[in-house]
Every structure is written in C-alpha cells, then in structure tokens.
N, C-alpha and C positions, 0 to 999 in steps of 0.2 A: 777491633770487634771480630772473634771468631766467626767463622762460617755458621757454626751451630746456633749461635745467638743471633746472626743476621737471618738465618732461615726463620729462627723462632719469631723475630719481629716481623717478618714478612706475613708468615701464616698467623700472627696476631691481628696482622693490619687487616688480612683478607676475612678473618673471621668476624671481625668487628664490622667491618664494610657489609658483609652477608647480612649479620643480624641488624645492621641498622636499616639495610634496604629492606627486610623483611618488615620492620617496625615502622618504616615511612609508608608503605604501602598499605600495612593495616591500618595505620591512622587516617590514611587517604580514605579508605574504604567507610572507616566509622564515621568520618565527618562528613562524607557525601551523603546528600539527602536520596536515599533510594528505599524500595521496599525491604522489610526485614531478612526475608526469605532470600533475596537477591544478595544482600550482605552476607548471610550466612554462608551460603553457597561459595561465595569467593573466599572467605576466611577458612573455610575447611580446606579447598584446593591449595591454598597458599601454605597453610600448616601442614598438610599431608604432602604436598609436591610443591616446595615452595621454589625452586628455578622455574618449573614449568608455570606455576601459578601466577609468578611474577610477571613472566614474559606474556601470558595470555591476558592478564589485568592490563597492562600497559598497552596491548595491541587491542583489546576488546572491550576491557572494562569501563570505560567513559567514552561519551560520544566528541571524537575529536573531528571537526569538520577540515581542520589544516588551516594554517594562520591566513593566507591569502584568500581563500574560500570564504572563511570567516569574516575578515575584513569586508569582503565584496557585499556579504549578507548584511553586515550592519550598515554600510554606506548605502545600501539600495533603499531602505526602507524610509527615508524621509520623502524620497520621490514617490515611492510606492503609496505611502500615507497620503500625500497630496494628491495623487492620481483617484485613490478611493474617495476622498473628500469630494474631487470635481465630479466624479461619477454621482454621488448622492443628489446631484443638482436634477438629475434626468428622473424625477420621481415618478413619471409615467410607466417606468420599467419595474419598480418596485414593489411588493405586495404589502397590503394593509391589512391582509385577513389569512389567517392560517386554520386550520381543523384543530381541534380539542388535543389530538394526539401528538400533533407536530408543534404546538405552541412553545413549550419549554425549550426545545431542541432550537427552533428558530430564534428564539429570543438569546440562547447562549451563542449561537454563531454569529448574530450580529454585535453583541457586545463585545466579543473577542476579535471579530474580523472588520467591523467598523462598517459593515453595510447589511439592509435586509436581504432577505431572499428575492428572487427575480421572478416575475410571472411572466405570461402570454409565450410560453415556449412550446414547440413542438417536439415530441419524443416518440421515439421510435425503438421497440427492444428487438434487438438482434442475436438470436441463439445460435445461429449455423455459421461457421468461420466462412462458408462459400459466400452466404448473404452478405457478409461484412465486409470482405475483399470486393465484392461487385459493387457495391454501394459505393465504398471507399474511392475505388478505381472511377467510377462514373464522376463523383463529386471532384476528383483531382482533375478530371480533364474538362471539367466545367469552371474551374478556378479562374479568376481574373487577376488577383494581386498577390495573395501570400498564402502559403501552405506552411504550417508550423508542426512538427511533430517532435514526441518524446515517448521512448519506449525502454523498458527495462530489456527484453530480449529481441531481436531483429535476426531471425535466420534465414539466410538465402535458401532458395529451393520452393518450387510449386507457386502457387499464388502469391508469396511474399514478392516474388520476382515480377509479376505483373504490377505490383503496387510500386515498386523501383523502377520500371519502365516507364509508368504513367508520370512519376515524379520527375524523371529525367527530360520526359516530352514536356512537362508543363514549365520546368526551368529553361529550356530552349527556346520557348515562347514568351519569356520575359516575366513568368512569375517567380516572387521572391520565395525561395523553399529554405528552410533551416530544419534539420534533422540533429536531435540531441539523443544519444543512446549510451546506456550505461555501458562501461567498458568491459564488465566481467560478465554481465548477461549478455553482451552480444559480441562475445570474442569470436565467434565462427564469423559473424559478418564482417568484423574489421580485420581478419585473415584472408578474406576473400577479396575479388577484384571489384567489388561494387562500390566500396569508398571512393576509390579513384575515378572509376566511371561516372558516379555522381558530382564530385568535385570538378571533374572536367566539364561537365554541363552547367556548372554554376552553382550547384547545391551546396550548402553550407553543411558539413557534415563535422559534429563533435562528439569527441568522447566524453561521457560523464563519469568523473570520479575515477581517473585512470589508476590501474593496480601497480603499483612501483614498489619493490621489495625495499629498495633503499630509504623509502618513507614509512616503513614499516610502524615507527613510533612516533610519527609526526601527524599521521592521520589513520583514523580507524578504517581499515580495510573492507570490512564487511558492513559499512554504511554503503547502501545501494541508491540508485535512482530508480524506484520501482514504479513510477507513474507510467500509465499509457493513455496519452491524449493528443487527437488530432484537430488542429484549428484550420479551418479554410475560409479564407477572406472575412474573417470577424464575423461570421455569420452562422457556420456549420460546424459543430464540435463533435468528438466521439468519445467515449472513454468508457471504462469497464476492465473486464480481468483479462482479456486477450490481447496476447503479445503478437508482435508481428512475425507469426509463424504459420506455416500449413501444416495442420495436425497428422496430416497423412505422413509427413516425413520428421515429425519433430519428436526427439528423445523414444523413438520406438524400440531401441534396445533396454529401456527401462523397465519392460514388463509390466506396464499399467495401462496400455492401450493409448489411444487419442485423447487428448486433452479436450473437456467439455466446458466451454466459456460462454459469457454473456457481454454484449456491448450494447451502449446507448447512443442512438445517432440524434441528435438534437440540433434544431435551428431557433434562433433567438437571443434573447439577452443574455443566456447562460454562455454563450461563446465568448463574450466579452469578459465576463468575470473568471472564466477559465482562461483567458487570454493574460490576466495579470500574473495568474499562478505560472504559465509559462514563461512570461518575461522574467520573472524572478529566478527561477530555474537556470535560464540562458543567461542572466547577467551574473549569477554565482559562478558559474561556470566558465564563462567567456569574458566578463567584465564590461561586455556591450549591454547597453540600454536599449529596449525593444519594447517600450510601453505600447500596449494596445491602443487605437485612436477610440477617441470618444466623439461618435457621430452625433449630429444634430438630431436624428430620429433614428434610433437602434431598430432594426427590423423586428417585429412581433407578430409572428404567425397566427397568435390565438389573442390578439390584443383584448378582446372583449370576453373572454373564458375566465372564470374565476380559478379554475385549477391549472395545472401544468407549472407549479411554483418549484422553483430550485435553490438550494443553497450549497454552492460549492465550498468544501471542508477540505484543506490542503493541510499537510503535516510535514515535518521534517526540519532540520537546523534552519534557523532563520525565520520558520513560521510560528505562529501562537504553539506553544509547548503544551503536549498533553492534549489538545483540542479533539482529536479525533476519538482518543479514550473516554474524554468526558461526554462526547457526542453520543457514544455507544451507549455508555450507562444511563444519559438521560432520556435516549429512546425506549431502552428497555424498562427502565421505571415507568415509562408513561402507558406502557402496554395495559390493556383491559382487558381484551378477548383471545387475541392470538399473537404469537411470535414466533417465526419461521426464520431459521438462519442456515446458509450454506457457507461452508469454508472448507478449502483443502487442509489447512494446518489449522488445528484447534489446540493452543496452548495460551489458556487465558491467564489474564491476572487474578488475584484474590478477590479484587473488588467486582471483575467482571463476572466471574464465576459466582459469586454471591449474588449478584443481579440476577442472573439468569435464574439459579435455583429459587429466588425469593418469587420471580415471576410465577414459577410453577406452582410453589406453595400455595400462592394467594388467587391460585384458580386459572391463572392464565393458561391456554393450550400452547405448550413450547415445543417446537419441533427443530431439532439440529441434525443438519443432512451432511454428511461426511464421506469420503471416499473410501470403500472398503480397502483398495490398494492404494498405496501413497509411493510418490517418487522419493521421499526422505524417511529413511528409515529411523532417524532421531526422533523426528516430530511425531511420525507414525506411532512410535511406541510411547511417547511422552503423552500423546493427547489421549491413550486410552486409560492413563492412570487418572483422569477425571470423570471417566464414566460412572463410576460407583456412586458416587456424590450426585450426579446428574439424574440417574435413574431412579436413586432413594427419594429424590425431590419431585419426581412425576415427569422429568424431561423425556419425550419421543425422540430416541437416536436411531436415525436410519443410516445404513451403510450403502453407500451408493454402488451398485453391482457393475454398471456398464463405464467401462475406460475410467479415465480420471477425473473427478469434478473438481474443476478449478475456479468455478464461479464463486464471487464474494458477495452475498447479498443478505439484507437483513428487511424483512416485512412485518410490520406492527399494525396490528387491528386492520390490515386490509387496506390501509390509508397510507401510512407513513413509509417510505421505502430508503432504503440505503444501499446503493450499488456502486462499485468501484473497483480499487486495487487493494483494499485494506483485507489481510487475513486475520482471524481471530488469535493473534500470538504477539508474543512480546516484540519481534522484531518489526511488524507493522505498526504496533500502537506506539513505539517510543523510539524508533531508531530510523527507519529509512523515509524516503520522500515518498509520500502516498496521496492519493486523491480518492474522495469518495463525494458521491451526490446525495443529498438529503432532498427526495422529491416529496411533496404534498399533493398528492393527486390519487383520488380512488380508482380513476380509469386505469391509470400506469400501475396502480398498486393490485387491480385486477388482473393485467397482463402478466406481472410478476407472479402474481399467486398461481396462475395457470402453469408458469415455466416450473415453479418451485414443486407443484403436484406433480408434474411430470417426473420430477426428479425423484419424488417419494415412490411413484409407482414403479420406477425402475431401482428401488432400493429393498432392503431387507430391514425389518424392526428388530431392533435389539430388545430382548427380553432381559430383565432383572435376575430371572432365574437361570437362564443359560450364561448370563455374565458371572453369577456368583460360582458356576461350575466350571469356570475355565480351569486350564493346568495351572498349577502353582510355579512353575518355570516361567510362564508368562507373566505372572503377577511380580516375581522378581525384577524381570526385565523392565517391566513397567515402572516399578519404584525406582529403579536405578536411573532410569532416563527422566522420571518426574523430578528427582533430586537436580538434574540439570536443567529444568524447565525455565527457570528463572534467566537463563543464559542463552535461550534458543530465540 
C-alpha cells in the first residue's frame, strides 16, 4: 500500500467517524424527550459548529449525575419511601384543610411526594442578612443534638465567620455538625483555612458535586447543589434565597451592589420534612444514611391553629421529576385575583410564560419584579426577550433599582406563598438541586406581600411604550441570547 493510499484510508476513516459522531448525537437529541425549542437549538449549534456543539452537548446536553451518585440515588429511595410511610402514622402533624387557592398544588405535592402538607408551624420572615445571621448564631448556640446545613455559596468574611465560629463552638461541646457545600459555589471557602479548622473541631465538611475536569464526560459539571437549608435539633429550620455570605463583602466588584434576599425561620413539623431532603442530599454525596428521627410527638408551636401549613417541594436528580415546574404552573393557574413574582433570573419555559400571560389576560393582576442590574449578562439579556409578550398580555414589570434583588418568591391571591431557592429559569426548573416552600397561610402571605410591595416601591415600572422604543441594537442582542435561552 502506497503512502498516498494509506493516508487516503486514514482520512476516509476520520471523515466517516466524524459524520458518524454527528449522526449519533443528532439521533440522541431527536429521541431524547425535551422541548422542541431546546432540541432545535442543540441541532443548530451542532450543524453550524459541529465539534464545539458535540463537546457542549456531551458535557451539558443531558442530566448526568454520575454513576456512583446515580446508584446512591436509586438505592436510597426504598429506605426513604419507608420513612415517609412511617411518618404518615403521625396524623396530628398533617393538614386536612387547605385554602381554595392552595388545594390543587397541595394535592399535586401529596400525590408525587407521598405525604400531605404539615401544619402547626411557626414562621418568621427575615429580610435583612444581619437579622438572619443574628438569629442563626443564637439558634446554633442553643443547639443540643444536631446542626445540619447545605449551601450553594459559603464565602468567608464578615458575619459568615460568626456563624462558622458558632458551629465550631457547638461541635466542641458535643453537637453533631454536618456541612454540605457546593464545590463550585463555595470554592473560596474551600480555598480558605476554614474547612480544616472546622474538621479539626469535629465538624463533617463535605464538598457537593466536586468539579473535576477529568470527569468532564462522566458527569454534568454545571449540575449544582443550589439549596440553602439549616436544620437544628430536628426542630428549627431555615431556608430561602440567602447564601452563607455577608452582602457587604460579596461580589462587590460585579457592579450590582449588595444582594437583597429573604429567608424563612421555622419551628415545627416542617423541620422534619426538610430533614428528609437533607438526608437524601447527604446520602447521594457521601453514601451515609442519616434519616431524621421520627419522634413520638413532633413539636407543634401552633398546634391549634388552622394556618401555618407548609409543603416542602424538592427537585434535582433522584427527586420527583419536573415537580417544581408543575407546582409553579398549578399555582399560577389557581390565581384568581393577584400574582406577584420576584426573581433575579427570568428565563421561563414556554409553558410557564404562557401560564403567566394567561393569568394576566383573564384579569389577574400580575406583577413581575426583576433586578435592573444583573450579575449574569447572559441571563440579563435573555430575560428581556420575554418582556414584549408579557407587557402585551398586561403583566406589570418592575425593575428593582436598589442593588441586586436575589429573592425568589411567588404570592398568589395573598394566601399561597412560594419561597425558596428556585429561580424562574431553566436551570432551577429542570437541573439543579433546589428547594421551595409552599405556604398556605394568609398571615404569612400578608408579610410576604409587604416585602414585595417594598420591592415595588424601590422599582421602576416598565411601560410598553418605552419598551417598544428601545434601540434596535438592544433588540438584536436580546434575540441572540433568547436563541440560547433553552440552554441557560
């Protein structure tokens, strides 16, 4: 065989392999059940930029948890299901009554998660990071048995160091402390001296979903542990949008100011139901099973009250698929009078956008509050591509002027509240480990309404006329990033 023939054969094999790879990935996209818009975007990227598109799809196109974590997720569910079944025996903690606006959502969550909503909880809405840190440090100092935390971001400095020192003190007096932090979000923490100091004190510190370039094709690297949960003695719980950071020192070079967040401090049975979510996260990451206890009598601060009813909704690999997206749609379609939403990142699915617009078109007063300045350029531009349709439907869009509004909240008819870690974007709805609370309580709804009205007072109302007169170069950029919105 001559060298020319040899190289011709090699070139033919390479070319055949190249087109076979493109055909294989194309077929994979076509047979994988996903939205049409998402599939079209992937196909266009692969056909226009084949090598880049193929590598991007293998890395980010599908939800790969990784073989070991996927096996743990599968193996944990028999024990988790049995725990949930055992919990249903404690009928006194579960609600038998919900408001009209919450009924469909609570039925959905009960059918998909196996337990009804829990009642008799005490709730406190915290809107200042200083208040959150002060309350948390106080609760840590009063802890007797366990302290468990999961955060997307823990950044050393300021008030977060006070929490770290309080944890170390608790561990040294014999309290079992477990800390689960996302590897990517908390990279500054893991580069600091704090992990070693905590471990030396007896705290279990675990990196969730470590970023490893050598496992690039084995696990999706942008799958993140985005929950924010604190559990103390199986009786006190915190969750919301705030990471373990001091806003005075966090991302001050991003040009968006301090982050504005909301956290809920809770006492009662909701701590137990949040505990099973934490237990699953811990087992998926470590392989250790730490199911929360089933006490003979769960503490119920408001046992006789009809309100304070909460359903904990969790998402992520191993949890009920698409549940948070379904919960949002169910809640929005239940709205009859008002719907107020706050989110820093607004890149909705077609179904979610349709539900929001439909609510406005049938006479519901719909308000969307988003930050004027965003720390994510991609999401900031992509979200603006949806404004024209929202404004045409009659949605009030408010641009928050003061700092970066990071609160994730939904309030329907002043009664049903959704607060937690879930952004109204594709990543939160279908990818990350997220948590949200569905709270059926008019008093809490009134508190949340006051917070949201304060956000509106610090915002500028966008008008359809001003939006239609924006420069054409902005419209072009919006459409370019809108094209990528199914992938954000």
